[in-house]
N, C-alpha and C positions, 0 to 999 in steps of 0.2 A: 470564448474558453476561460474557464478560473484558472489560478494560481495555486499551487498547494506547497505546502514548507513540511519535510520531512528529517529527520533528525536518523542519520544512517551512516553506519562502521564505515570510515573512510577504505577499508579494505575492501567490503562488500560492494562500493560506490564503483570503484576500481577494478573488478572481476564484473561488474553489471555493463561497463562502459563497454569494456573489449569483448563481450558477450553482445552487446547491441551491434558493436560494430561491425563482428562478424556475420551477424545476421542479418546486417544492413537497414536498422530501424533502429528509433532513439530510446533513450533510457524510457523517456516520457512516454512513448506509446507502448511500453514494456508494463510499466505502472500502470497507465490507461487501461489496457487491456484487462491486466490483473483484477485491479478495481472493480472493471464491468463484471468480471465473473462472479467474486465474491459478492457481490449486491445482488446477482442473479440467485443465489444460495437458494431462498426460501422456496422457490419453484423447485428444487431439486433435492431427493433422500438423499441425507446424509452418506451412505455407503456409495453413492452412484460417483461421489466426488473424487477430484483427485487427491492425492495425500498430504497436497501442502495446503490445498484450500480445507480439508479437515481438520488441520491439526491449528489452525487460527479461528476457526469459527467461533464466535463468542466471545472471543478475547477482549473485546471492548465494552461489553455489557456494563459493567461495572465504572464505565470510565467518566470522569464528571468534568461536562462538555465547557462548563460555565468557568471551571477552575482554569482551564486547559485555554481557553480565549482570554482568560485573564494573563496568564503567562506570557502567551503569543504577545499580547498587546503591549507589558512591560519590556520584552525581550526586544521588539522591533519599532520601539519608540523613535 
C-alpha cells in the first residue's frame, strides 16, 4: 500500500474523523473509496456522476507534477 500526503484544512480533518468514527471506517478508507470512484470516471457520463465528483472533475488538468514533486522533496527532506 502506498502513502499519500494531503494538505487539508484542520476543521475538515476533524469533521472527517468524527464522520469516519460514526461510520466505523477510517479516514484513509474514505479517501481511498473516493479516489477509486474519481479514477473510474472516464467510463461514466458526466451527468451520471454524483454532484461532488462533477464539481472536481478535471480540476488538476493543468497541474505541474514536476513542480509539485520538487516542492514535496524540499518540504520533507
